[in-house]
C-alpha positions as CSV (number, residue, x, y, z in Angstrom):
1,X,0.0,0.0,0.0
2,X,1.5,3.3,-1.1
3,X,1.8,6.5,0.9
4,X,2.7,5.0,4.2
5,X,1.9,7.1,7.4
6,X,4.6,8.7,9.5
7,X,6.4,6.5,12.0
8,X,4.7,8.0,15.1
9,X,1.9,6.0,16.7
10,X,-1.6,7.1,15.9
11,X,-3.8,5.9,18.8
12,X,-7.5,7.0,18.6
13,X,-9.2,4.3,20.7
14,X,-6.1,3.3,22.6
15,X,-2.4,2.5,22.1
16,X,-3.0,-1.2,22.8
17,X,-4.8,-1.4,19.5
18,X,-2.1,0.1,17.4
19,X,-0.5,-2.1,14.7
20,X,3.2,-2.9,15.3
21,X,5.8,-0.5,13.9
22,X,7.3,-3.3,11.8
23,X,4.3,-4.5,9.7
24,X,0.7,-3.9,8.8
25,X,-2.2,-5.9,10.2
26,X,-4.8,-7.7,8.1
27,X,-8.3,-8.3,9.5
28,X,-11.5,-9.8,8.2
29,X,-14.8,-8.1,9.2
30,X,-17.8,-10.4,8.9
31,X,-21.4,-9.3,9.2
32,X,-23.8,-11.9,10.4
33,X,-26.7,-12.9,8.2
34,X,-29.9,-10.8,8.6
35,X,-28.4,-8.6,11.4
36,X,-25.9,-5.8,12.0
37,X,-23.7,-7.9,14.3
38,X,-20.1,-8.4,13.2
39,X,-17.2,-10.7,14.0
40,X,-13.7,-9.4,13.4
41,X,-10.9,-12.0,12.9
42,X,-7.3,-12.0,12.0
43,X,-5.9,-14.2,9.2
44,X,-5.4,-17.1,11.7
45,X,-9.1,-17.1,12.4
46,X,-8.7,-15.7,15.9
47,X,-11.5,-13.4,17.1
48,X,-10.2,-9.9,17.7
49,X,-13.4,-7.9,18.2
50,X,-17.1,-8.4,18.1
51,X,-19.8,-5.9,17.3
52,X,-23.4,-6.2,18.6
53,X,-26.1,-4.0,17.3
54,X,-29.0,-2.7,19.4
55,X,-32.1,-4.8,18.9
56,X,-34.7,-3.6,16.4
57,X,-37.4,-1.7,18.2
58,X,-40.5,-0.4,16.5
59,X,-40.3,3.4,16.0
60,X,-36.7,3.5,17.4
61,X,-35.0,6.8,16.7
62,X,-31.4,5.6,17.3
63,X,-29.2,2.7,16.4
64,X,-26.2,1.7,18.5
65,X,-23.4,-0.7,17.4
66,X,-21.2,-1.7,20.4
67,X,-17.6,-2.8,19.8
68,X,-16.2,-5.3,22.2
69,X,-12.8,-7.0,22.5
70,X,-12.5,-10.8,22.2
71,X,-13.2,-11.1,25.9
72,X,-16.4,-9.1,25.8
73,X,-15.1,-5.9,27.3
74,X,-16.8,-2.8,25.8
75,X,-14.5,-0.6,23.7
76,X,-16.9,1.9,22.1
77,X,-20.4,2.7,21.1
78,X,-21.2,3.7,17.5
79,X,-24.5,5.6,17.4
80,X,-26.5,7.0,14.5
81,X,-29.9,8.7,14.2
82,X,-32.5,6.7,12.3
83,X,-34.5,9.8,11.6
84,X,-31.7,11.7,9.7
85,X,-30.8,11.1,6.1
86,X,-27.2,12.4,6.5
87,X,-25.6,9.1,7.7
88,X,-23.7,10.6,10.6
89,X,-22.1,8.4,13.2
90,X,-20.7,9.3,16.6
91,X,-18.3,7.0,18.5
92,X,-18.3,7.1,22.3
93,X,-16.0,5.4,24.7
94,X,-17.2,2.2,26.3
95,X,-21.0,1.8,26.2
96,X,-21.5,5.5,26.8
97,X,-23.6,8.0,24.9
98,X,-22.5,11.1,26.8
99,X,-20.9,14.0,25.0
100,X,-17.9,13.9,27.4
101,X,-17.1,10.4,26.1
102,X,-17.2,11.3,22.4
103,X,-14.1,10.0,20.5
104,X,-14.9,10.9,17.0
105,X,-17.7,11.8,14.5
106,X,-17.9,10.3,11.0
107,X,-20.0,12.2,8.4
108,X,-20.3,12.6,4.6
109,X,-18.2,15.4,3.2
110,X,-21.3,16.7,1.3
111,X,-25.0,16.3,1.9
112,X,-26.6,13.5,-0.1
113,X,-23.4,12.9,-2.2
114,X,-23.3,10.3,-4.9
115,X,-19.6,9.5,-4.8
116,X,-18.8,8.4,-1.2
117,X,-16.4,10.6,0.7
118,X,-16.5,10.7,4.5
119,X,-14.9,13.1,6.9
120,X,-13.8,12.0,10.4
121,X,-13.5,14.6,13.2
122,X,-11.9,13.8,16.5
123,X,-13.7,15.1,19.6
124,X,-13.4,18.9,20.1
125,X,-12.6,19.4,16.5
126,X,-15.2,20.7,14.0
127,X,-13.0,22.6,11.5
128,X,-10.6,20.6,9.3
129,X,-11.2,16.8,9.3
130,X,-8.6,14.6,11.0
131,X,-9.2,11.7,8.6
132,X,-10.9,11.1,5.3
133,X,-12.5,7.9,4.0
134,X,-12.7,7.8,0.2
135,X,-14.4,5.2,-2.0
136,X,-13.3,4.1,-5.4
137,X,-15.6,4.3,-8.4
138,X,-17.3,1.0,-7.6
139,X,-18.1,1.9,-4.1
140,X,-16.7,-1.4,-2.9
141,X,-13.3,-0.3,-1.8
142,X,-12.2,2.6,0.5
143,X,-9.0,4.2,1.6
144,X,-8.6,5.9,5.0
145,X,-6.4,9.0,4.7
146,X,-4.8,11.4,7.2
147,X,-6.7,14.7,7.0
148,X,-7.1,15.8,3.4
149,X,-3.8,14.5,2.4
150,X,-3.0,11.5,0.2
151,X,-1.4,9.7,3.1
152,X,-3.1,6.3,3.3
153,X,-3.3,4.6,6.7
154,X,-5.8,1.7,5.9
155,X,-7.4,0.0,3.0
156,X,-11.0,-1.5,3.2
157,X,-12.3,-3.9,0.5
158,X,-15.8,-5.3,0.5
159,X,-15.7,-8.9,-0.9
160,X,-18.1,-10.0,-3.6
161,X,-20.8,-12.3,-2.2
162,X,-23.6,-14.5,-3.3
163,X,-27.2,-13.8,-2.4
164,X,-27.9,-14.4,1.3
165,X,-24.2,-15.0,2.1
166,X,-22.5,-13.0,4.9
167,X,-21.0,-9.7,4.0
168,X,-17.2,-9.5,4.4
169,X,-14.6,-6.8,4.4
170,X,-10.9,-7.3,4.1
171,X,-9.1,-4.6,6.0
172,X,-5.4,-3.7,5.9
173,X,-4.1,-1.4,8.6
174,X,-0.7,0.3,8.3
175,X,2.0,0.1,11.0
176,X,1.5,2.2,14.1
177,X,-2.2,2.8,13.2
178,X,-5.1,2.1,15.6
179,X,-6.9,-0.9,14.1
180,X,-9.8,-0.6,16.5
181,X,-10.5,2.8,15.0
182,X,-10.3,1.4,11.5
183,X,-12.7,-1.4,12.4
184,X,-15.1,1.1,13.8
185,X,-15.1,3.0,10.6
186,X,-15.6,-0.2,8.6
187,X,-18.8,-1.3,10.4
188,X,-20.4,2.0,9.7
189,X,-20.0,1.4,6.0
190,X,-23.0,-1.0,6.2
191,X,-26.0,1.1,6.9
192,X,-29.1,-0.2,8.6
193,X,-32.2,-1.0,6.5
194,X,-34.1,1.0,9.1
195,X,-32.9,4.2,7.6
196,X,-32.4,5.7,4.2
197,X,-28.7,6.0,3.3
198,X,-26.2,6.9,0.6
199,X,-24.8,3.4,0.9
């Protein structure tokens, strides 16, 4: 993967989730059938994370996707409004939904865009985005970039699938980059059928 990031560690969720300085990390993100629960594994089939979505509730106004480590410890809560058409997601530490625990916000760069480009703002920043997620023309592959630069820190590819098979993403995270953060971004690329979305 070209345009490697600078050697300094980029920890968004926590330094314990940063890829080693010597090599990238490859992960497989698998969405379970007929749900928005995910299992995240390494290439040796070891479970690294799991994601559990809030149960479907009639007339619910919010959806939460909770990211846990392999032991079931909560890492963050990804939350979106089911009433808005803007496909914004907010990530909170642990299982919180309090503003003081906000880690980052992920939103489209333009309202109702056709070509997918997402901006990521860390907490307390609402000016220039800290990261950008850009899709290719097919909308099946994304690059995660530092700010508005061409500096790639992760690659996300949605694998082709047969009807009713499980949705899979192949994720490559560059050295020193927080792979929990990249996984969190990945699971927001599959939008709930409970809301209208650009995806």
